[in-house]
N, C-alpha and C positions, 0 to 999 in steps of 0.2 A: 470408409467407402459405403455408399448406400446401394443396396441391391436394386436391380431393376424392378419396376412395378410388376407384381404378380409372381415374382420369383419365390421359390420356397426357401425359407430360412432354415439353416441347420440348427437343431436343438443344441442347448448347451451340453458340453461333455458330461457323461454320467458314468457311474461305476463307483467303487469304493474310493471315497475321498476326492473324486473329480469335481463334483458340484461345489464342494467347499473351496477348492482351488479357483474354479471359474468365478464364483461369487466374490472371493477375496480379491481377485484381480479387478473385477468390475468395481468393487467398493474403493479400491486404491485409486482408480481413475477419478472418483468423485472427491474423496477426502484427502488425497495426496496428489493433487495435480502437479504437473511440472512447474517449477518456479521460474519466474521471468528472470532471465540472466541479464545482469548489468554490472558495471563497475562504477565506483564512486567518480572516476574520471569522466564517465558519460554525462554527469551532471554539469560539466563545464566549470568555469571559474566560480569561486565562492562570491566574488564581487562582480557585478555585471551591470550594464546600462540598458535601459528601455525608455524610448521616447524622451531622451535627455535627462532622465533621473537615474540615480545610482541605487542599486539594491544589493542585498547580501543574503547569502544562504547560510543558515546555521544548522549543522548536522550534530545530532546527539542521540542518545538511547534513553528510553523509558522502560520501566519494568512493569508488566501487567500483573494482575492478581494471581496468576498461575506461575509467577517467577520467570517468565520468558521475556527476553529483551525485544523491544520494538525499535527498529531503526527509523529515525525521524529526520525530516528536513523542514525548517521554517524559513520562508522567503519573506524578507522584510525590507522596507525602505531603509537605506543607510543614512544615518545622521551625519551631518557635516560637523566639523569641529565646533564645539560649543553649542550646537543645536540640540534642543530637547524635543524629542518626537513623542507625540501622544500615541497611544496604542490604536492602530487602525482596526477596523472590523477584520475579523479573521475568517477565512473560508477554510474548512477542513476538507481536504480532498480524500475521498475514499476510493481506492482502486478496485478494479473488478477481479473476478476469480482468475486464478493462475496469472496474476500480474503483480505490479509493484508500484511504489511511490513515484517511479520515473514517469508514469502516466501523467502526473500533475503538470509536466512541462507543456502539455497541450493547452492549458488554461492560463498560464502565467502571463503571457503577453496581453491577455484581455483583462485579467483581474488586477495585477499590480499597478498599472497606470491609473486605475480607478480608485486609488487610495485604499486598497485592501491588502492584507497580508495573506499568504497561503501556507497552510500547514499540511504536509503530506507525510504519510508513514506507511511502512509495510506491516500489514496485519500479521499476527503470529502464524507461522506455517507458510508465509509468503515472502518473496524477495529475500532480503538479507536478515530478516527477523528470526528469532528463535522459534522453536516448535516444529513438529513434523507433520501436523495435520491441520486442515481447515475444517470448520464446522458449518459452513454455509449460513452463518448468521448468529448462531448461539453464542460462541465465544468471541466472535468479532465485535458484537455489541459491547462486550466488556472491555475489549481493546480500545474502542472508541471512548468509553467512559474514562479510561485511564488518560487518554489524550485531552479530553475536555477538562478533567480535574486539573491536569498540568497547566493548561491555558488559563483557567480561572485563577489558580494560585499564583501565576506569574503575570497576571494582568495583561495577557496577550489577546 
């Protein structure tokens, strides 16, 4: 809640140990935001159709440099029997703070029919991935590096 303009703000609690508790609570809001709740079933079927073409979602885990599991989903065109698919360009979707890879659903209907694959993952400390904290960019860039290395090694 935002106080009305001109209202006096109460100072943070003070006294022995009080400011530490207040600061700790404030810090937790930033580095331990609530995780976006979702279930794998919220992603819908693994195989689905858009604009007359069939796509598939492949779910798996990667391990970042800190040993934490990153939950991942890669949305790709599904090959017909005997069809060889070349690797389409891949868009790596990066979710926002206090969110998760399920945000990527907002762009699938636009990107997939344009012959692109979409890779979405939960940063460490977010969604279903391991880790308790977010770093607002410091460690998240390392999580992204893990994803990019995987994509390069697997020609995606």
